[in-house]
N, C-alpha and C positions, 0 to 999 in steps of 0.2 A: 786759347781764349779768343784770338782773332777770328778763327774759323767759326766759333760759336756765335759771336756777335754778328759776323757777316751773314751766317745762315739765318739767324733770328730776324735780322733786318730785312732779309729777302722775303721771309714769310710775311712780315708786316706789310711790305710793299704789295705783295701779291694779294693779301687779304683786303687791303684798302682798295686795290684796283677792282676786285670782284664786287666789293660793296658799292663802289661808285657806279659800276656798270649795272647794278641791280641784280647781280647773279648770286649774291649771298642771301640765303633765305634765313630770315630771323624768325624764331618761334614766337607766335603771337599768343602766349598763354597769359590770360588775364582773368580776374574774377568777373563774375557776371555784372556786378555793379560798375566796375571800371569800364567794361566794354560798352555798357549802356551810356556812360557819360562821355566817352571819347568819340562817339559817333552822333553828335548833336544834329537834330533835325528841327527845322522851323515848325513851330506848333501850328497845327491846322486850325484855321479860322474860316468857317463857312459863313459868309455874310448873310444876316437875316433879311437883308434887302433883296436877296435873290428870290425870296418867297413872295407870294402875292398878298400876304397878310399886311394890312395897314400898320404903319409904325407910329409910335408915340415918342415925341421928343421929351427926354427925361433929364432933368438937372438933379444930380445925386451927390450927396456928401456923407462922410462918416463922422460921427461925433462920439468922442470917448468921454465916459462919465466916471470920474474918480469917486472913491468912497467918501471924500469930503464934500461931494456934490458939484465940484468944479467941472466944467465942460470945455472941450477944445476940439477943433477940427484935426483929424489925423489921417495919414495915409494908411492904406490897408488893402484888403482883398475882397472881391465880390464874385459870386456866381449866381446864376439865375436858372430856374427850372420852370417848365410849363406845367399845365395841369396833369399831363401824362407822366411827369417825372423826368422828361428829357431835358438835357441842358440846352440853354439858349445861348449861342455864341454872341460875343460883344466885340465886333471887329474894330471899333474905335479904340479899344484899350489894349495894352500890352498883355499878352498871355503869360501867366506866371511860369508856365513850363517851357518858355522859349529856351532852345538849346538842349533840351532833354528829350531823349527818344520817347516817342508817344506810343500809346496803345489804347484800344477802346475803353478799357477800364480806367486808365488815367484820364482820358478825355471826359468821362462821365463823373468820376468821384475822386480822382487824384489831383496831382499838381496842375495838369492841363485843364482842369475844370474851373480854375480860378483866373480872374483877371485883376490887374493891378489898378488900384484907385490912388493916384499920386496926390490928388487934391480934389476940390469940387470939380466934377466932370459933367459933360453933356453927352449923352448917348441916346441911341434909339432902341426901343424895345417894342415887341409886338403888342398890339391892342387886344390883350386878353388877360386872363387871370394868371398871375405869376407868383412864384415863391423866390424870395431874395435871401441869400445868406451872406454874411460878412464877418470878418475878423480883422485883427491888427496885431501882428507879432504873436508872442506867446502868453501875454498877461491879460488878455481880454477874453471874455466868454464869447461863444458863437452867437450871433444875432440872426434870427430867422423871422422874416416878415412876409405875409401874404398880401398882395396888392391886386387890384382889379383895374386894368387900364383899358377895358372895353370902351370903345367909342370916345377915347380921350386922345386929343392931338398933342397935349403937353402935360407935364406933371413935375412937381418938385418933391423929391424924396429925401428924407433924412433918416439914416439908420443909426440908432444909438448903440454904442458898444460899452458894456459894463466891464470895468477893470476889476479882476478878482485878486490880483497881486500887484504889488508896487515895489519892484526891486531897484528902480531907478535911483533912489537916493543913496543906495549902498553899493550898487554894482554898475559896471558898464560892460556891454556885450560886444563881442568881436568874432568875425570869421577870419581865421589866421591863414587860410589856404584857398586862394581863388585865382583862376585863370578863365579867360573867355576865348573861344576860337570860332572861326567861320561866320562871324557877323561883320557887316560893314561898320565903318567908324561911327556913322550916324546911329545905327541900331545898337551898337555897343554903348554909346553915350546914353541912349535912352534907357537901356537895361541897367547900367550902373547908377543912373540918377534915380530910377524908380524902384527897382527890386529890393536893394538893401534897406531903403527907407520904409517900404511897405512891410518888410519883415521886422522892422523896428530894431535894426542893428545900429550900434553907435560907431563902430569902427570896422573897416574891411581892409585887409592886406592883399593887394594885388601883387602877384609875384611873376617875375620873368623866368621863363624856362625855354629850353631849346631841344629840338629833335631834328635830325637831318630831313630836309624837304618839307616835312609836315609843319614845321614851325613858321612857314610862310603864312599860314592861316591863323597864327596865334595873335589875334588883334591887340590884346592887352600888352604885348611886348612893345608896341609902338607908342605907349603912353609915357610921358615924362613926369617928373615931379611937379612941374608947372601945371600939367594937365590934371594931376590929382588934386592940386590946390583948388583949381576951378571946379572940379567935380564935388569936392568937399563943400565949397561955398554954395553951389547950386542945389545940392541934394540934402544938405543938413546932416550928412553922414561923413565922418572923418575917414579919409583914405590914406593908407600907408603903403610903403613900397618894400619889396623884398625879392628874393631869388629862390627858386627850387634847384638846389645844387644836387646832382644825382649821377648815379652810375647803375646801369643794368648789364648783366652778363651777355644777354642777347635779346634785342627787342624790348620785351616787357618782362623778361625773367629776372629773378632775384640776383642782384649783384651786390655791390657795396651798400646800396640803399639810396634813399632820398631824404634830404634834410632841408628845412626851410631856414633861410638866413634873412631875418627881418630887421628893418630899419638900417639897412646897409648904406654906406656912403657911396659905394660904387659896385658894379658887378664884379663878382669873384670869378675869374676865368681859369680854365674853361668852365662854363656853366654846366654843361653835361659832358661826361667823361666816357671815352671808349667807343669802340666800333659797334657795340650793341645798340647805342642810341644815335651816335653821330656818323656811323658807317665809314669811319676812318680812324686812324691812330691806334693806340694800344690801351690796355687796362692799367697803365703804369702810374696813374696819379690817384692816391687815396683821397677819400672825402675829408679826412682829418686835416689835410693841408688847407683846403678851403675853409674849414671850420675855424682853424687857428687864425687865418687871415681876417675872417669876419669878426671874430672875438676881439682882435686888436683894434678894430674899428667900432667896438662897443655894440656890435649887433647881437641880436637874440637868436639862439640856435634851437630849433624845434625839430625833433625827428618825426618823419612822416609815416603814415600807413601802419600803425600798430607795431612799431619797432621792426619793420620789414627791412632786411638787408644785413649783410655779414658784419658791417662796421658799427652797427648800433651798439652792441654790447661793449666793445673796447672803448668807444668814445664816451659812453655813459660811465664806465668804470673810471675813466680819466677825469670825470667831472666836467666834460666839455659840452654837455647837452643840457639846456635849461628846462625843457619841457618835452612832453611826448604827445604827438597828435594821434588820436585813435578815431576810427571810422571816418577819416577824411578821404572820401572817394570809394567807400565800400566797407564791408565787414569781412576782411580776409582772415581775421582771428578775433578773439575777444579778450576781456580783461585778464583772465587767468593765464592766457597763453603769452601775454606780453607784459602788460603793465605791472601785475602783481609780482612777477619774478624779480623785477628791479627793486620794488619796495621791500620785499623780503630779503633781498641781498644787501639792503642797507643804503640804497641810493634814493635820495629824495628827488623824485622826478614828477613834477606837477602835470596834471591833465590839461590837454588842449584839444581843439578839433577845428575842422573847417570842411569845405565841400569840394576842393579840387576844381574840377571842370563845372562851371556854372553853379548857381545856388540851387541845387536839386532838392534841398531839404532845409529845414529850419535850423540846422546844426550851428551851434555857437558856443562860445566860452563866456561865462559870466565871471568877471574879475572884480574883486572888491576895490573900490576907489572912492576916496573921500576928498580928493584934490582934483583940480581941473583936468579934463580929458586931453591928453596928448598921447602920441604913439609911445613915447618913452615912459611916461607915467603908467600907462596901461601894461606895457611889457614888464615893468618892474613888479607890478602886482602879480602878473603871471609867474614870473620867476620866483616870487616869494611863496607860490603855491596857494594863493588865496582865491581859488577858482572852483567852479563846477562847470561841467559840460552838459549839454542837453539838446534835444530836438523837440522838446515838449515839456516834461515835468520840471518844476522849479523846486530846488532843494535847499535845505538849511540844516546845519549840523553844529551843535554846541556840546562841549564836554567840560564840565567844571567851569563854565563861563568862557572857555576858550573857543575860538572860531577856526574855520577851515584854514589849514596851512600853519597853525600854531603848534607848539610843542609843550607837553606837560612834563613836569619834573616829578617823578613818583619814586617811592621807596617803601621799605617794609613798614615804616611808621606813617606813611601817607600813600595808601594803596587802593583807595576807593574812588571810583569815578561815577559821575551822574551824567547820563547822556540824554540830550533832548534833540530829536530829529523830526523834521517836517517835510512834507512834499505836497505840492499843489499842481494841478494840471487841468487844462481844458478837456483833454481826452482822458478816459479812465486808464491809468497806468497800472492798475490792479493792486500793486503793493510796493511798499518800501522794503529795502533789504539793508541791514547793518552788517558791515564787513569788518572782521578783525583778523589781521595778518593773512588775508586772502580767503577766509572762510566766512560764510554767512552765519551769523550767530543769533539774529533776531529778525522777524518780519512783522509788518503791520499792513493789513488790507485797507484799501481806500474806502471812503464813504462819500456818497454824492452830497453836494452842498450847492443849492441853487442850480446853476448850469455849469458847474465844474466839479472836480473831485479833490479830496484832501485826505491826508493820512498823517497821524502824529504817533511817533514812537518814542517812548520814554523807558529808560533802563538804568539800573544801578549794577555796576560790576566791581569785582575785586580783581586787581591786576597783580601778577607776580612775575612779569617778564617784560622786556622792551618790545615795542611793536608799533602798530598804526591802526587807526580806525577810520573808515570812510562810509559814506552813505550812497546808495544807488537804487535804481529801479532794475528789474530783471534785465539780463543781457539779451540783446537781439540775437537772432539765429545767425549761424555762419554757413553759407550755402555749400561749401565744399568740405564741411566737417560733419560726418555722420553722427557724432556725439553731441553736436550743438544745433539741433534742428528745431528746438522749441521756439516758436515765434512769439514776439511781443505784439501788443495792439498797434494798429497803424495810426499815424497822425493824419492831418488833413491833406498832406502831400502824398499819402500812400506809402510812407516809410515806417519801418518798425521803430517804436519808441526806444530811446535810451536816455539815461542821465547818470552822472556819477560825480561825486565831489573828489577833489584832491584830499589827501588824508589830514587828520590831526595825529601828530606823532606822540608816542608814549616813551619817554626816556626813563629807564628803570635803573636806579642805583648808579646813575651817571653813564649808563650804557644805552646805545641805540640798537635797533634790530639788525642782526646779522645771522642769516640762515646758512650754516655750513654746507648743507646738501645743495642748496641753490648755488652757492659760490663754486662748489666743485663742478656743478653742471655747466656754469659759465666757462670754467677752465676747459672742460672737454669740448664745448661748443667752439671756443676760439681756436683750440688746437686743431680741430677737424676742419674749420674754415681756412686756417692757414695752410694746411696740407692740400686742400682742394684747390685753393687759389694758385698755389705754387705749381700744381700739375696742369690745371685746365685753362688758366687765364693767359692772355697774350701780353708779352713784354718785349720791348725792343732790346733790352740787355739785362745783365745781372743787377745793375744799379736800380733800374725801374722795379724789378722784382723785389729787391731788398727794401726799398722805401715803402712798398705796399705791405710786405710781410712784417715789417717792423711795427706797424700799427697793432697787429695781433700779438707779437712778441712782447711789446711794451705793456699791453693790457694783461697778458698772462703773468708777467713779472710783478706788476703792481698788485694784482689780485692774489698771487701766491704769497706776497708779503703780508697782505691783510689776513689771509688764512692763518699764517704763522702767528700773527699778533693776537689771534683769538684762541 
């Protein structure tokens, strides 16, 4: 035993030395979306003043018109095109694509084509005929206006925005996963004050994360709770704090996984685990240890990146994960590959989402809230499953009068349900899909209505088993999966549309959903991961190895008991 420990420790020391010297090559295998976001570049802004064309001083504001007729000044987004259809840069304003890798297409029609309007602004535009487009968040129609500034030295422009949906009284929106890198403190402050407000978010969680050497550029790691309070006051958006607790087996490869710990009282150490990320130490600390520490502090636990990581399943089986983030940083898999497995296994895991590096998309969680907005109140609604996620379409689902996150009690004497589902969106999302136990059972195509799109799906069903029902729009494509190449329409930021509600649960004769085949698949998955980790991961001694492998052994034992009870 002494020889084994001495030999293993020697390997660890040599491994750490090689890492610190930069001689250990980590495999940089990431999805296309993550690579895009982890290499942020400053958005290009070519000043129109560099041209010889005379400029017009423009005072511009956005006015939102409610269905009631009330009007108010709002933050939002603007882009300008000349008569030839070429985008006109506005160097005075923050480019909405700041921090996201650019491309000619994105500059012309994607996220980099938009500039942020934080309030009434003064800008300079060329003295010529122009087309202005504006929007604010997800609930207003796109406004398009043609103006002629020829031979005008100044102008006042008001762009009206028509609200086609009003979720505000019933929901509050949040991005649960955001970090900023490679910006100065001044530019980061500007970004955080302007971008979430222009996207009409109510709450943003900024999370601390660490990676050897690279984290020197993670500017949001330097913000304190006092800083977030100031940002909240100045921006009108509530900022919360958290941590991305994570482990990779090498560089960016799948390890134990990544998990958000939100509303923590203090950082859970170590923030990042193992030589794959930190270039030192071992793989000897499971994520479950940090999860338990956070839960004792009443923090909320959200698994990241579509249940990516070997510890996702055992921690969900133990009931230690409050929600599951999907499409937060890319589409490495889709609903059927991750989320539906847990629902069919009988685990109530609400939907959540975010954007990871920068706000590269409109991605957000709508959580039902009829009490004052605080981080704790919003997270309670998330944990209760009263949510839907979206980067465009707005969803609503009712079954026998019950809403998202609720549970119906059904029996042989009470086995009929009436479903009412709706979807609205500024961009045509093509159709609604009703999902029962992971299978699409009904669809409804969209209809144009004024300058947006809507769909209504109504259905009566006879139920004879436990399960769940949710509403979604079609799944976005998965770049590395040949079977999931069907793309969905793009939103104004050039991202494929997605939206999905958390389920309404159907309890049948006192029983909840439990798919035996899925449970056995989870058992096999945990057994294989336990074997792989024991052979391939780095541990200082048998104690470290045991405390990691116990996570999988405990999950296997609990699930085995559940299988026996069914």
